[in-house]
N, C-alpha and C positions, 0 to 999 in steps of 0.2 A: 127593666134595669132601675137601679136605685137612683133616687133623685139627689144623692150626695153631690157637692160641688165638683169634685174631681175624681175620676176614675182612670186607672192606668189601661192602655190599650189591651194589655193581657187578661185584665178583668172583664172588659167588654168582651174579649173572645171567649172566656169562660162562661159568661153569662148567656151568649147565644148558642153554645154548645150544650148548656144544661137546663136552660130556663124552661119552665113548663108552658110559658106563654108563647108557644111556636107559631100560632096563626095570627098574631098580631103583627101591626107594623109600627115602625118608628121613622121619625123624620130628623135628618141631621142637616143643620144649617150652619153658616158662618158665625153670625153674631146675636146679641140680645134683641136688636131692633127687628131682625128678620123672625126671631122666635115670637115676639110680641104680636107681629102682625098675623103670624099663622095661627097662633093660640087664639086670637080674636076671630078669625075666621073659621077655625074648627069649632068654636064653641057656637057659632051661629048655624053651623051644617049639621051638627050632629049632637048626640048626648053621651056617647062612649068615649073612653080616652083614647087619644092619638098622640103619644108623647113627642115633643120636639126638643131636640138636644143641640145645644151650641158648642162650638169647639173649645170655648175657655171652661168647659165642664169636664174635658178629657185632658189627661197628662200624656203627651206625646214625647216624653223624655225617652232617648235611646232610639227613636225612629229616625232612619236615614232617608230623608226626603230626596237627597241627591240620587240615590239608588233608583228612585222612581222617575227620575228625569224632571223632577219638580223643583221650583225655586225655594230659597230659603223659607223655613217654616212661616206660615201664615194661616190665618183661618180658612183661607180658599184652598190652599194646598193640603190642609189638614182634612177637610172633607173628602178630597179626592183621594189621599193616602189611605184614610180609614176604609173607604169601599174596597180599594185594592187589598189591603190587609186581610179584611173579612172574606173576600172572595177567594183568596189564596188558601184560606182555611176552610173552604168549602161551606161557608155560611150562606145561606139563601138571601144574597143581596137584593134580588129581584123584587122582592115584596117590601123593601124599605125604600125611602126616598132620601137621595143624597143631593142635596140642592146648593148651588153656587150662582153667584151673580154672573151673568154673561159679560164676557171680558172682551177680547178680540178674536175669540173662536171662529166667527165667520169669515175672517181673513187670515188668520194665523193658526198654525197646528198647535194644539195643546195636548201634553202627554196624559193618557189615561182618562180623556174626557168621556168616551164612550160608557153609556150607563149612567153618567152623571146628569141630573136634571138641571137645565139652565134656565135662568129667569128669562122671561120675554123681553124685557128692557135691560138696560145696563146695571140695574139693582132693584132689589125686591120692592123698596118703597115707591119707585117710580110707577109701579102698577096703579098707585093711588091716584096718579094724575092722568086720568082718563079723559074721554071727550067730555063727559058731564061735568067733571071738576074743572076742566079747562074753560068750559062755557061760564061755570060760576065765576071763575077767577076773572075773566074778561068783563063779566057784568057787575060783579059785586066789589071784589078787590079793587080792580082797576077802573071802577065806577063808569063802564062803558066808554072810555075815553080811546081805547083802541079796538079795532075790529077784531073779531075772533079769528079770522083767516090770517090777518097781518100777524097776529100774535103766534099762531100756530107755526107759520112759515119761519118767522124769526127764530123761535125756540129750537125748531128742528134744525135750521141751518147752522146756528152758533153750536148747538151741542154736537152735530156732526163734525163740525171743524175741530172741537177738542177730541173727539173720538179719533180723527185721523192722526192727530199728533200722539195719541196713546199707541196707536197701531204702529206708527212709524218707530216709536221707542222701542217697542217689543221686537219688531222685525230687525232692527239695526242694532239690537243688543245695547242699547244707550239706557242709563239710569236717569232718565229725565224726570224732573219734578214738574208735575202737571198742576200749575198755578191756577187760581181764579181768573177767568177772563174778563171780568167786570170793566175795568177802565179802557180796555180796547174795543169795547162794543160801541159801535156808532150806529147813527140813523135817526128815523122819527116814527112818530106813533102812525103817521100816514103811509109812509114808503116802507116801513118796516125796519128792523135792526139786523146788523150783521157784524162778524168779527174780522178785525184786522189779522188775518192769518199769519202773515209774514211777521208781523211785530209780536204776534203772541208766541210764534215759534221762537224767535230771537230772544224774547224774555225768559222762556222756559229753559232754552239751551243756556243762556248765559248764567242762570241761577243754578245749573247743573254742570258748569264748566265743560259744556260740548258745543259752543258756538261755532267751532271749526266745522262741525257737522251739518250746518244750516242748509246747504245746498242739497245733501243727501236727503234731509228730512223733508225739504219741501218737494223734491222729485218723487220720493217714496209716496208723500201724501197725495200727490196728484194721481199716480197709478191706483192707490186704493180708492180714491174718489170714483175712478172709472170702473173699478171692480164693484163697488157699491151699487153704481147705476146699472150695471149689466146683470148682476144678480138680483136686481130690484128689491134690495133690502129695505125694511121699513125703518123709517127714521126713529120709530120707538124703541127699536131694538139696540140702537146706538147710544141712548141716552143714559148718562151717569146721574145718580141721584144729587151729589154734591155740585155737579156742573148745572143741573136743573134748577135748583134752589137759588144759586148764585145768578144764573140767567134771569130767572123771574124777578129776583130782588132788584137787578139792575134795569131791566125793563120798566118795572113799576116805579122807580125813582125817576126814570126819564119821562114816563107819561104824566106824572104828577110829582112836583117837588116836595109836596107834604107827605108823599108815599115813601117814608124812609126806613121801612122794615128791614130787619137783619135776615140773612139766609135762614137762620133758625126760626125766625118768625114766620117766614114764607112756608117752611116745612111743617110747622105746627098748623098753619092755616089750611094747608092740603089736607092734612090728616083730620081736621075738624070739619072741612067741606065735603070729605068724601063719605059715601055709603058703602060700609064694607060688603054688603051683599052683592054689590057689582062686581066683586073681585071674580065671581063665578063665570064672568064672561071672556076671562083671559083663558088662553091656552093653558098656561102653567097651573093655574087653580083647577082647571077641569082634570089635568093630568094627576095633581095631588089627590083630588076626589076619588079618581079611579084607582090609582095605585095604593094609597094609604087610608084615606077614610073610608072607602068602601071596604077594604079588606078588615079594617078595625070593626065595622058594623056586622060584616059576616061572622067575625070571631067572638063577638060579644054574645 
């Protein structure tokens, strides 16, 4: 496929029907951050090309997302729609990777998600915050002022609460603004930190003009919490990157008044602290290696 910034869906179809590079694999992701991370990983793992394409490189004009049961055009919907379009035209989509961030699929049905590769966490960059990085954060960034297990439990609990609100919003068909939880996080570095979930739900619902649905949201959240427990879902799968950076920033400022980093600072520190070679320990990257990188090596 050409590396030109924009290609129409028709041009992509023509390419896959006529290109001589029939044995290669391509990876389709939502945005530039995903591409950067995957390009770095692929460069570490092999020497042959395995192209990664973002949705802003494709012109989806004229595509009826509603016909696929998908919400208004977004990068996520575009990845899902593209796979459906190619499959309907008898393109061998099985040898390509169509990757989207895990959203609420574990609790809510999502159209056309079969065959789509989901991140292990709520966003691709969260894979950088593994156990090793978490330990480095506790020891170096937070200067050993908070116990590792206390940090882990605090992050998991708060991010899970934010996830519960997102699930309720989707299930109840509410356009809720998911705001940063920072100033509603309470606790201490000894006992751990938690989120005032009711206060957080009220704030987000107020900002979205849905405060009249507070009781419905709270009830749904408790049902979802019970399902998460029964399914034994890993906390890692519920964590969204924006929430993670905000929670780490907030805990850092509570642990030490001099720790006044922004969410962006925290994200950059995670990226600097992480060893990209460790990505291969995640299920997602093992799948990418098997589906795309391995295919590219065999085709080379």
